[in-house]
C-alpha positions in Angstrom: 0.0 0.0 0.0 1.4 3.4 -0.9 2.1 5.8 1.9 -0.1 8.9 1.3 1.5 12.3 1.3 0.5 14.7 4.1 -1.3 17.6 2.6 1.1 20.2 4.1 4.0 18.7 2.1 2.2 19.0 -1.3 3.4 22.6 -2.0 7.0 21.5 -1.4 6.7 18.5 -3.7 5.0 20.4 -6.4 7.5 23.3 -6.4 10.4 20.8 -6.6 8.9 18.9 -9.6 9.0 21.5 -12.3 8.6 18.9 -15.1 5.1 17.9 -13.9 2.3 18.7 -16.2 -0.7 20.6 -14.9 -2.8 17.5 -15.1 -0.3 15.6 -13.0 -0.3 18.4 -10.4 -4.1 18.3 -10.3 -4.0 14.5 -9.8 -1.6 14.9 -6.8 -3.6 17.6 -5.2 -6.8 15.6 -5.5 -5.1 12.4 -4.4 -6.6 10.9 -7.5 -3.9 9.2 -9.7 -4.7 8.4 -13.3 -4.8 4.6 -12.7 -8.0 5.2 -10.6 -9.8 7.2 -13.3 -11.9 4.2 -14.4 -13.3 3.9 -10.9 -13.9 7.6 -10.4 -15.5 7.9 -13.9 -17.9 5.0 -13.6 -21.6 5.7 -13.9 -23.8 4.8 -11.0 -27.2 3.2 -11.8 -29.8 3.5 -9.1 -32.9 1.3 -9.2 -35.7 0.7 -6.7 -34.7 -1.6 -4.0 -36.5 -5.0 -4.1 -37.3 -5.0 -0.3 -38.7 -1.5 -0.1 -39.5 0.8 -3.1 -39.0 3.9 -1.0 -35.3 3.3 -1.4 -32.9 3.1 -4.3 -30.1 0.6 -4.5 -26.8 0.5 -6.5 -23.4 -1.1 -6.7 -20.0 0.4 -7.3 -16.7 -1.1 -8.1 -13.6 -0.1 -6.2 -10.0 -1.5 -6.3 -9.3 -4.1 -3.7 -5.7 -2.8 -3.5 -5.2 0.9 -4.1 -1.5 0.3 -4.6 -2.3 -2.1 -7.5 -5.8 -1.0 -8.6 -5.7 -3.0 -11.9 -5.3 -6.3 -10.1 -8.9 -6.9 -8.8 -12.0 -5.1 -7.8 -14.7 -5.5 -5.2 -18.3 -4.4 -5.1 -19.7 -1.8 -2.7 -23.4 -2.0 -1.9 -25.2 1.4 -1.6 -28.7 2.3 -0.6 -30.3 5.7 -0.9 -33.3 7.4 0.6 -33.9 10.3 -1.9 -34.4 13.8 -0.5 -38.0 14.6 0.2 -37.7 18.2 -0.9 -36.2 18.0 -4.4 -36.3 21.8 -4.9 -34.2 22.5 -1.9 -31.9 19.5 -1.9 -28.5 20.2 -0.5 -26.7 17.1 -1.8 -25.9 13.6 -0.7 -25.3 12.7 3.0 -23.1 9.7 3.3 -23.6 7.8 6.6 -21.9 5.1 8.6 -23.3 3.5 11.8 -20.0 2.3 13.3 -18.8 -1.1 14.3 -16.5 -1.5 12.6 -18.6 -3.9 10.6 -21.9 -2.1 10.8 -24.1 -2.1 7.7 -24.6 1.3 6.2 -27.4 0.0 4.0 -29.3 -1.2 7.1 -28.6 2.2 8.7 -30.5 3.9 5.8 -33.4 1.4 6.2 -34.1 2.9 9.6 -33.5 6.5 8.6 -36.8 7.6 10.0 -35.6 6.7 13.5 -32.0 7.6 13.0 -32.2 11.0 11.3 -34.3 14.2 11.8 -36.9 15.4 9.3 -34.7 18.3 8.1 -32.0 15.9 7.0 -34.4 13.7 5.2 -35.9 16.7 3.4 -32.6 18.2 2.4 -30.3 15.3 1.5 -30.2 12.1 -0.4 -29.2 9.9 2.5 -26.8 7.3 1.3 -25.6 4.3 3.3 -22.9 1.9 2.1 -21.5 -1.3 3.4 -17.8 -0.7 3.8 -15.4 -3.0 2.0 -15.5 -6.5 3.5 -18.8 -5.9 5.3 -22.3 -7.2 4.8 -23.4 -6.9 1.1 -20.1 -5.4 -0.1 -17.9 -8.4 -1.0 -18.0 -9.6 2.6 -15.1 -11.1 4.5 -17.0 -14.2 5.4 -14.6 -16.2 7.6 -16.7 -18.6 9.7 -19.8 -20.8 9.4 -22.8 -19.8 11.4 -22.1 -22.6 13.9 -18.5 -21.4 14.3 -19.7 -17.8 15.0 -22.0 -19.1 17.7 -19.1 -20.9 19.3 -16.9 -17.8 19.0 -19.5 -15.6 20.8 -20.2 -18.1 23.5 -16.7 -19.2 24.5 -15.2 -18.0 27.8 -13.8 -14.5 27.4 -11.8 -14.7 30.7 -9.9 -18.0 30.6 -9.1 -19.5 34.0 -6.6 -22.1 33.0 -4.2 -23.1 30.3 -6.7 -25.4 28.6 -9.3 -22.6 28.3 -6.6 -20.2 27.1 -5.5 -22.7 24.4 -9.0 -23.2 23.2 -9.7 -19.5 23.2 -6.6 -18.8 21.1 -7.5 -21.6 18.7 -10.9 -20.0 18.1 -9.1 -16.7 17.2 -6.7 -18.6 14.9 -9.6 -20.3 13.2 -11.2 -16.9 12.6 -7.9 -15.6 11.1 -7.4 -18.6 8.9 -11.0 -18.4 7.7 -10.4 -14.8 6.7 -7.1 -15.6 5.0 -8.9 -18.1 2.8 -11.1 -15.4 1.3 -10.0 -14.7 -2.3 -7.9 -11.8 -3.5 -6.2 -11.4 -0.1 -9.2 -9.3 1.0 -8.1 -9.7 4.7 -5.2 -7.3 3.9 -7.5 -4.7 2.4 -10.3 -4.1 4.8 -8.6 -1.3 6.7 -10.1 2.1 7.4 -7.7 3.9 5.2 -8.9 2.1 2.1 -12.5 2.3 3.1 -12.0 6.1 3.3 -10.6 6.1 -0.2 -13.7 4.2 -1.3 -15.8 7.1 0.2 -14.1 9.5 -2.1 -15.0 7.5 -5.1 -18.6 7.4 -3.9 -18.5 11.2 -3.5 -17.3 11.7 -7.0 -19.7 9.2 -8.6 -22.8 10.6 -6.9 -21.8 14.0 -8.2 -20.8 15.9 -5.1 -17.8 18.3 -5.2 -17.4 18.0 -1.4 -18.3 15.3 1.0 -21.3 15.7 3.4 -21.0 12.9 6.0 -22.5 11.7 9.3 -20.5 9.0 11.1 -21.4 7.4 14.5 -18.9 5.6 16.7 -16.4 3.9 14.5 -18.0 5.9 11.7 -16.3 8.9 13.3 -12.9 7.2 12.9 -13.8 6.5 9.2 -14.8 10.1 8.7 -11.7 11.5 10.4 -9.6 9.3 8.2 -11.3 10.7 5.2 -10.6 14.2 6.4 -7.0 13.4 6.9 -6.6 11.9 3.4 -8.8 14.4 1.5 -8.9 17.6 3.5 -9.7 19.7 0.4 -12.8 17.6 -0.2 -14.3 18.0 3.2 -17.7 19.7 3.0 -19.6 19.2 6.3 -18.6 16.3 8.5 -20.2 15.3 11.8 -18.3 12.8 13.9 -20.5 11.5 16.7 -19.2 9.3 19.4 -15.7 10.2 18.5 -12.7 7.9 18.4 -9.2 9.1 19.2 -6.8 7.8 16.5 -3.7 8.5 18.6 -4.6 5.7 21.0 -3.4 2.1 20.6 -5.8 -0.7 20.5 -4.8 -1.6 24.0 -5.3 1.9 25.3 -8.8 2.0 23.7 -9.7 -1.3 25.3 -8.8 0.0 28.7 -10.7 3.2 28.2 -13.7 1.2 27.1 -13.5 -0.9 30.2 -13.6 2.2 32.3 -16.4 3.7 30.3 -18.6 0.6 30.5 -18.0 0.3 34.3 -18.8 3.9 34.8 -22.0 3.5 32.8 -22.9 0.4 34.9 -22.3 2.4 38.1 -24.8 5.0 36.8 -27.3 2.2 36.1 -26.8 0.7 39.6 -27.3 4.2 41.1 -30.5 4.7 39.1 -31.9 1.2 39.7 -33.4 1.7 43.2 -35.6 4.5 41.9 -37.7 1.9 40.1 -40.0 -0.7 41.6 -38.7 -3.4 39.3 -35.0 -3.1 40.3 -33.7 -6.6 40.8 -30.6 -5.5 42.8 -30.6 -5.9 46.6 -27.6 -3.6 47.0 -26.5 -0.2 45.9 -23.2 1.4 45.0 -20.1 -0.8 45.0 -22.1 -3.6 46.6 -24.6 -3.5 43.7 -21.7 -3.7 41.2 -20.4 -6.8 43.1 -23.8 -8.3 43.0 -23.7 -8.1 39.2 -20.2 -9.4 39.1 -21.1 -12.4 41.2 -23.9 -13.2 38.9 -21.7 -13.0 35.8 -19.0 -15.2 37.6 -21.6 -17.8 38.3 -22.3 -18.2 34.6 -18.7 -19.3 34.2 -19.5 -22.5 36.2 -23.2 -22.8 35.4 -24.5 -21.2 32.2 -28.2 -20.3 32.3 -30.9 -22.2 30.4 -32.7 -20.2 27.7 -35.7 -20.7 25.4 -33.2 -22.0 22.9 -32.6 -25.7 23.8 -29.3 -25.6 21.9 -27.8 -22.5 23.6 -27.2 -21.7 27.2 -26.2 -18.2 28.3 -22.5 -18.3 29.1 -20.4 -15.8 31.0 -19.2 -14.1 27.8 -22.7 -13.8 26.6 -23.9 -12.4 29.9 -21.1 -9.8 29.9 -21.9 -9.0 26.3 -25.6 -8.5 27.1 -24.9 -6.2 30.1 -22.6 -4.1 27.9 -25.1 -3.9 25.2 -27.9 -2.6 27.4 -25.5 0.3 28.5 -25.4 1.7 25.0 -28.7 3.5 25.5 -30.1 4.6 28.9 -33.6 4.1 27.4 -32.9 0.4 27.5 -32.2 0.4 31.3 -35.8 -0.6 32.0 -35.3 -3.7 29.8 -32.0 -4.4 31.6 -33.7 -4.4 34.9 -36.3 -6.9 33.6 -33.7 -9.1 32.0 -31.5 -9.2 35.1 -34.5 -10.0 37.2 -35.3 -13.0 34.9 -31.7 -14.1 34.9 -31.4 -13.9 38.7 -34.3 -16.4 38.7 -32.5 -18.8 36.4 -33.8 -17.8 32.9 -31.2 -16.3 30.5 -33.6 -15.9 27.6 -34.0 -12.1 27.9 -30.2 -11.5 28.0 -29.7 -13.8 25.1 -32.1 -11.6 23.0 -29.8 -8.6 23.2 -26.7 -10.8 22.4 -28.4 -11.9 19.3 -29.6 -8.4 18.5 -26.0 -7.0 18.6 -24.6 -9.9 16.6 -27.5 -9.8 14.1 -28.4 -13.4 14.7 -31.7 -14.5 13.2 -34.3 -17.0 14.4 -33.1 -19.7 12.0 -29.5 -19.5 13.5 -28.0 -17.6 10.5 -26.5 -14.1 10.8 -27.8 -11.2 8.7 -24.3 -9.9 8.2 -20.7 -10.8 8.9 -20.4 -8.0 11.6 -18.9 -10.4 14.2 -16.1 -11.4 11.9 -15.6 -7.9 10.4 -15.1 -6.1 13.7 -12.0 -8.3 14.4 -10.6 -8.1 10.9 -10.8 -4.3 10.7 -9.8 -3.5 14.2 -6.9 -5.9 14.2 -5.7 -4.6 10.8 -5.9 -1.0 11.9 -4.6 -1.5 15.4 -2.6 -4.7 15.9 -1.4 -5.9 19.3 1.9 -7.3 20.3 0.9 -8.3 23.8 2.0 -11.8 24.9 -0.2 -14.2 26.9 1.7 -13.4 30.1 1.4 -9.7 29.5 -2.4 -10.0 28.9 -2.7 -12.1 32.1 -1.2 -9.2 34.0 -3.3 -6.7 32.2 -6.4 -8.6 33.3 -5.3 -8.5 36.9 -4.5 -4.8 36.7 -7.5 -3.6 34.7 -10.1 -5.3 36.9 -9.0 -3.1 39.8 -10.2 0.0 37.9 -13.0 -1.7 36.0 -14.3 -4.6 38.1 -17.0 -5.8 35.6 -15.4 -5.3 32.2 -11.6 -4.9 32.9 -10.5 -8.5 32.6 -12.8 -9.3 29.8 -11.5 -6.5 27.6 -7.9 -7.1 28.6 -8.1 -10.7 27.3 -9.6 -9.4 24.1 -6.2 -8.0 23.1 -4.9 -11.5 22.3 -7.2 -11.9 19.2 -5.2 -9.1 17.5 -1.8 -10.5 18.7 -2.2 -13.5 16.4 -3.8 -11.5 13.5 -1.7 -12.3 10.4 -1.9 -8.8 8.6 -1.7 -5.2 9.7 -1.5 -1.8 8.1 2.1 -1.2 7.1 1.8 2.6 7.3 -0.8 3.4 10.0 -2.0 7.0 10.4 -2.2 7.7 14.1 -3.2 11.4 14.1 -5.9 13.3 12.2 -5.0 16.9 11.6 -6.9 17.4 8.3 -5.0 20.6 7.6 -6.9 22.9 5.3 -10.3 21.1 5.9 -13.5 23.1 6.4 -15.0 23.1 9.9 -15.7 19.6 11.3 -18.1 19.0 14.1 -16.9 16.5 16.7 -19.6 15.2 19.2 -18.9 13.6 22.5 -21.3 12.2 25.2 -20.1 12.7 28.8 -20.9 9.2 30.0 -20.6 7.3 26.7 -19.7 3.7 27.6 -18.3 2.7 24.2 -16.5 5.8 23.0 -15.5 7.6 26.2 -15.8 11.4 26.2 -12.0 11.8 26.5 -11.8 10.4 23.0 -13.9 13.3 21.7 -11.5 15.7 23.5 -8.5 13.9 21.9 -9.9 13.9 18.3 -11.1 17.5 18.6 -7.6 18.7 19.8 -6.0 17.1 16.8 -8.3 18.3 14.0 -7.2 21.8 13.1 -10.8 22.9 12.1 -12.8 21.0 14.7 -15.7 22.3 16.8 -16.6 20.2 19.8 -20.2 19.6 20.8 -20.8 18.0 24.2 -23.9 16.1 25.4 -23.9 15.7 29.2 -25.9 12.5 29.1 -25.7 8.7 29.2 -25.5 6.2 26.4 -23.6 5.9 23.2 -23.5 8.8 20.8 -25.7 11.9 21.0 -27.6 12.7 17.9 -31.3 11.7 17.9 -31.1 10.7 21.5 -33.8 13.2 22.6 -31.6 16.4 23.0 -33.1 19.2 20.9 -30.0 21.1 21.6 -27.7 18.5 20.0 -30.1 17.8 17.2 -30.6 21.4 16.2 -26.8 22.2 16.2 -26.1 19.2 14.0 -28.9 19.8 11.6 -28.3 23.5 11.3 -24.7 22.7 10.5 -25.4 20.0 7.9 -28.3 21.7 6.2 -27.5 25.4 6.5 -23.7 25.3 7.0 -24.1 27.1 10.4 -21.0 26.0 12.4 -21.7 25.6 16.1 -20.1 28.0 18.5 -17.0 26.7 20.2 -17.4 24.3 23.1 -21.2 24.1 23.2 -22.5 21.9 26.1 -26.0 20.5 25.9 -27.6 19.3 29.1 -28.7 15.8 29.7 -32.3 14.8 29.0 -34.1 14.0 32.2 -37.5 12.2 32.1 -37.8 12.8 28.4 -37.5 16.6 28.8 
């Protein structure tokens, strides 16, 4: 993969290469070499989607390897909800729901819940499945049965045998991905996905990129801004990711973020008649930890006779409920059932997050893609002994999620490919204003990451939501929603350091 040239060096390069033609200079400035012209110049053909005629679907070709674009191509799946107000259409709004591994075409399907009326009136909202994900030439590495096993296996191995079996599952995942044709495993990184976005921008006819990215989608959008600062139109990066942190640092921060969110759930729980906890504060946290530990020895029965709720699945479910404080009522009900010996309700959210369907199949390859993309972008060198120590250390600060997320580093230790030229800071020098959004008690993308990303981007404006849950837009805060929509639709950049108060009781 070619190392991309930082934008601030372009003037030096151009001035020293007096033999370049104007066309060559233009190609360098646009980061659009001639051998990519066939991709940039392709015609997109939209047609009504088969599953819902309100939407239009299309496919685009992009090079698998941008260093050798003539070798092979992959297909990107796109889905569009056309602007309701054609006369006042602003342009196309490209969107990404996060993950990594989340389906952008699915994101558009639920646009009425995910985006405000003003955005749907003013933009063609376009979701795409990033390379290797869902309908876009997927990196399909495991059978459905193997994915079930991968999700259920012990995430905090207690002995050498469990550790050996856990490592073997990760090796099987890596080997399955290696077997996918055209060496796709080495080309699912965020850098190449961001380059795909520039082809999409050109093909749909937009001079500049309008973009909304949530969670990992903020990392993808930040990468785009770093690679193509002159093509930035209006970008919103919600639930921001700090690219300067290693994968290990991110895992630790997430453990702290999830434990903090759980503490807030435990503090809120006694206010409700259906609270299943008998203790408050640290004792309430220990009560949940004791329950999760019990699953290690005795998984809970569920309505599915073939699947019990294991410790890993229990931890996964509790983490999932913390993504939205509106789900806390369901968490209370699910824990109450689980404390009585029925793991069915907790299993439901595990399946929801992994997109597992009633017939045992998976709607997308998100479980595989999240490892493939994360491990490529942010590889780990931690040894088994080092991870054992991390687990002991992290659990002191994050008693519920610390050891679980510490052990997760080993999956990337054995990963066979990594980005040879990683970009670990997003400056995006010369870009138009970019709105970075952080939620004060976000469990998945801690608020400190929004501060970190905002401090790096030279044109960033930070928007803060003082509430719970993951990301801020369309979570009930009129303050947040208005600032984002005024920026995207009208180009009104928020004032510096706006703080929007938390929503309490829906107000």
